[in-house]
C-alpha positions in Angstrom: 14.4 8.6 -1.9 16.7 5.7 -2.7 16.0 2.3 -1.4 18.7 -0.4 -1.0 17.6 -4.0 -0.8 19.3 -7.4 -1.2 17.6 -9.3 -4.0 18.6 -12.9 -4.3 21.9 -12.1 -2.6 22.7 -9.0 -4.8 22.5 -5.5 -3.4 20.3 -3.4 -5.6 19.2 0.3 -5.4 15.8 1.6 -6.5 14.1 5.0 -6.5 11.3 4.5 -4.1 8.6 4.0 -3.2 8.4 0.5 -4.8 6.0 -2.3 -4.5 6.9 -6.0 -4.8 4.8 -6.1 -8.0 6.8 -3.2 -9.4 10.1 -4.8 -8.4 9.1 -8.0 -10.2 7.9 -6.1 -13.3 11.2 -4.1 -13.4 13.2 -7.4 -13.2 11.0 -9.0 -16.0 9.7 -11.6 -13.7 6.1 -12.9 -13.9 4.5 -12.9 -10.5 2.6 -16.0 -11.4 5.8 -18.0 -11.7 7.5 -17.1 -8.5 7.3 -17.1 -4.7 8.7 -14.0 -3.0 10.2 -14.1 0.5 10.9 -10.8 2.2 12.9 -10.9 5.4 12.3 -14.6 5.8 8.5 -14.3 5.4 6.7 -15.7 2.3 4.4 -13.0 0.8 0.9 -13.6 -0.4 1.0 -13.4 -4.2 -2.4 -11.5 -4.2 -0.8 -8.7 -2.1 2.4 -8.1 -4.2 1.0 -4.7 -5.4 0.3 -3.7 -1.8 3.5 -4.9 -0.2 6.3 -2.3 -0.4 10.0 -2.8 -0.6 11.7 -1.1 2.4 15.3 0.1 2.7 17.4 -2.8 4.0 14.9 -5.6 3.0 16.3 -9.0 2.0 14.2 -10.4 -0.8 14.4 -13.9 -2.3 12.6 -14.5 -5.6 12.1 -18.3 -6.0 11.2 -19.4 -9.5 9.1 -22.5 -10.2 10.9 -25.0 -12.4 8.9 -27.7 -14.2 10.1 -31.1 -15.2 9.4 -34.7 -14.7 
């Protein structure tokens, strides 16, 4: 089953099912360094493995940037 989702404004297609944790791993993104918003709702980092990516989802991955 193919899943299409918008990730940071880019349409992507995945072979499902897929968790948010698996999405981040596939993109090479550390879950500790980002906030994930799915359909305008910020997800709890502790639940990334339990939250599934659904067909038509809009996902924003916001990276923390350090500096001073």
